[in-house]
C-alpha positions, -999 to 999 in steps of 0.1 A, spaced: 0 0 0 29 24 8 44 18 -26 11 26 -44 5 57 -24 41 69 -29 37 63 -67 5 82 -68 20 111 -49 49 110 -74 25 113 -103 10 144 -86 44 159 -81 53 154 -117 20 170 -128 26 201 -106 62 203 -117 52 203 -154 25 228 -149 49 252 -131 75 248 -159 48 255 -186 35 285 -167 67 305 -176 63 324 -143 88 353 -140 102 337 -108 116 308 -130 138 333 -148 155 340 -114 164 303 -110 181 293 -143 191 259 -130 154 251 -127 151 252 -165 185 237 -172 184 214 -202 148 225 -210 135 215 -176 148 179 -178 174 185 -151 147 194 -126 126 165 -137 156 142 -132 159 155 -96 121 149 -91 125 114 -104 154 107 -81 134 118 -51 105 95 -62 128 66 -68 144 70 -34 110 72 -17 98 42 -36 129 21 -27 126 30 10 88 23 10 95 -11 -6 120 -19 21 95 -13 48 105 22 60 71 37 64 85 70 79 97 79 44 62 77 31 52 104 56 82 125 46 73 121 10 37 130 18 49 162 35 71 170 5 42 165 -18 20 187 3 46 215 2 51 210 -35 14 212 -41 10 244 -21 41 260 -38 27 250 -72 -7 264 -64 9 297 -53 30 299 -85 2 289 -108 -23 313 -92 3 341 -94 1 348 -57 39 350 -55 
């Protein structure tokens, strides 16, 4: 169950990440590493986080699921703030 939930959270994180990249928010211009290699570098970092969380969840470390859930919540709030132009 932890693996499935982690995977679903990862899908949500990738969706938010893609939406933020496609928004062309002015804040992204201040962070050139975020769009390095056309955004693929930041997607690779996101994938490494998901892969690590999945591997730890598969080995029975349920605390990492909670950590990834917290990361996903913060990611969702940050994405919402950027996409709604509140920042």
